C-alpha positions as CSV (number, residue, x, y, z in Angstrom):
1,M,14.1,-2.1,13.2
2,T,11.4,-2.8,10.7
3,L,7.8,-2.9,11.8
4,G,4.9,-3.8,9.5
5,L,5.2,-4.0,5.8
6,T,8.3,-2.5,4.1
7,P,7.9,0.1,1.4
8,D,8.8,-2.5,-1.2
9,E,6.2,-4.9,0.1
10,L,3.6,-2.1,0.0
11,Q,4.5,-1.4,-3.6
12,R,4.2,-5.0,-4.6
13,E,0.8,-5.2,-3.0
14,I,-0.3,-2.0,-4.8
15,E,0.8,-3.5,-8.1
16,R,-1.1,-6.7,-7.3
17,R,-4.3,-4.8,-6.5
18,M,-4.0,-2.6,-9.6
19,D,-3.6,-5.8,-11.7
20,A,-6.8,-7.2,-10.1
21,L,-8.6,-3.9,-10.8
22,D,-7.5,-4.1,-14.5
23,E,-8.7,-7.7,-14.7
24,A,-12.1,-6.7,-13.1
25,Q,-12.5,-3.9,-15.6
26,E,-11.9,-6.3,-18.5
27,D,-14.6,-8.6,-17.2
28,V,-17.2,-5.7,-17.1
29,E,-18.6,-4.0,-20.1
30,N,-16.4,-1.2,-21.5
31,L,-16.5,1.8,-19.1
32,G,-15.1,4.1,-21.7
33,P,-13.2,7.1,-20.3
34,Y,-14.5,6.3,-16.8
35,G,-12.3,3.1,-16.7
36,D,-9.2,5.2,-17.0
37,L,-10.4,7.6,-14.4
38,L,-11.3,4.8,-12.0
39,R,-7.8,3.3,-12.4
40,L,-6.1,6.7,-11.8
41,A,-8.2,7.3,-8.7
42,A,-7.4,3.9,-7.3
43,A,-3.7,4.3,-8.0
44,I,-3.6,7.6,-6.2
45,A,-5.6,6.2,-3.3
46,F,-3.3,3.2,-3.0
47,Q,-0.2,5.3,-3.1
48,R,-1.5,7.7,-0.4
49,A,-2.5,4.8,1.8
50,A,0.9,3.3,1.4
51,E,2.6,6.5,2.4
52,L,0.5,6.7,5.6
53,I,1.2,3.0,6.4
54,V,5.0,3.6,6.1
55,L,4.7,6.8,8.3
56,N,2.6,4.9,10.9
57,N,5.1,1.9,10.9
58,E,8.0,4.4,11.5
59,R,6.1,6.0,14.3
60,L,5.3,2.7,15.9
61,A,8.9,1.6,15.7
62,Q,10.0,4.9,17.4
63,Q,7.4,4.5,20.2
64,L,8.4,0.9,20.8
65,A,12.1,1.8,20.9
66,A,11.3,4.6,23.3
67,A,9.5,2.2,25.5
68,G,12.4,-0.1,25.5
69,V,10.8,-2.8,23.3
70,R,13.4,-4.4,21.0
71,L,12.2,-6.5,18.1
72,P,14.5,-8.9,16.3
73,P,15.8,-7.6,12.9
74,G,13.2,-8.1,10.1
75,A,10.3,-8.5,12.6
């Protein structure tokens, strides 16, 4: 049973947001080495958040199954 975003969907969203961050940095004056640092920090934060979302989705699926709630495949 899948609940919430899949890991692949999360990765696509992270890529989309990183692209948006890159575009925003291009629109602002050159941030020098701080631009790379900002991008690295954002990438790490997005990945950590995705890991927690996947973990939470798995826990919710377990709890719903234990409670007898059955979701259709792909829900």
